C-alpha positions in Angstrom: 42.3 -36.1 -1.1 42.0 -39.6 0.7 38.4 -40.7 1.6 38.8 -39.9 5.0 39.4 -36.5 4.6 36.3 -36.3 2.2 33.5 -37.3 4.1 34.0 -34.5 7.1 34.3 -31.9 4.5 31.1 -32.7 2.8 29.4 -33.2 6.4 30.5 -29.4 7.4 29.6 -28.1 3.8 26.1 -29.9 4.1 25.7 -28.3 8.0 26.5 -24.7 6.7 24.3 -25.4 3.6 21.4 -25.7 5.9 22.2 -22.6 8.0 22.3 -20.7 5.2 19.3 -22.1 3.1 17.0 -21.9 6.5 16.5 -18.1 6.5 15.5 -18.4 3.2 12.7 -20.6 3.4 11.1 -18.8 6.4 11.2 -15.8 4.6 9.2 -17.3 1.8 5.5 -16.8 2.1 3.4 -19.8 2.0 1.3 -20.5 -1.3 -2.1 -20.6 0.7 -1.1 -16.7 1.5 -0.6 -15.6 -2.0 -3.4 -12.6 -2.7 -6.1 -12.8 -5.5 -5.2 -11.6 -8.6 -6.3 -7.8 -9.5 -8.3 -8.6 -12.5 -10.6 -10.6 -10.2 -12.5 -6.9 -9.1 -11.2 -5.0 -11.6 -12.6 -3.7 -14.2 -14.9 -0.3 -15.2 -18.2 -2.2 -14.3 -17.3 -3.5 -10.8 -19.2 -1.7 -8.0 -21.7 -0.1 -10.3 -25.1 -0.4 -9.4 -27.5 -0.9 -12.3 -31.1 0.0 -12.2 -33.5 -2.5 -13.4 -33.8 -3.4 -17.2 -29.8 -2.3 -17.7 -26.5 -3.8 -17.5 -23.3 -2.2 -17.1 -20.9 -2.7 -20.4 -17.3 -1.4 -20.6 -16.8 1.6 -22.5 -13.3 3.5 -22.5 -12.8 7.1 -23.0 -10.4 9.6 -23.1 -11.3 12.1 -20.9 -9.9 15.5 -19.9 -12.0 16.5 -16.9 -12.9 13.8 -13.3 -15.1 12.1 -13.1 -14.7 10.2 -16.2 -16.5 6.9 -16.0 -15.2 4.3 -18.0 -18.8 2.3 -18.2 -22.0 2.7 -20.1 -25.5 1.6 -18.8 -27.3 0.1 -21.7 -30.8 -1.2 -22.2 -31.1 -4.9 -21.8 -33.4 -5.9 -24.8 -35.5 -9.5 -24.7 -34.0 -11.5 -27.8 -36.7 -11.9 -31.1 -39.1 -14.8 -31.3 -37.9 -17.0 -33.7 
């Protein structure tokens, strides 16, 4: 194929490729719109109100009936003085 026919063919191919790729780029969401991972707010102690002097610890259980909390409220103990 002579050079005079190759350049216009390549130009047409490049123009056609941009027409195909442009809608695909628009459909992709921007990186800043990606939601936070679910692990940030997941877990059995999320949204558990603990009384003063207690802490929430995950405590997985196998339950038959609901409700079945997957956490335990444990009293906070002061570390022993050394």
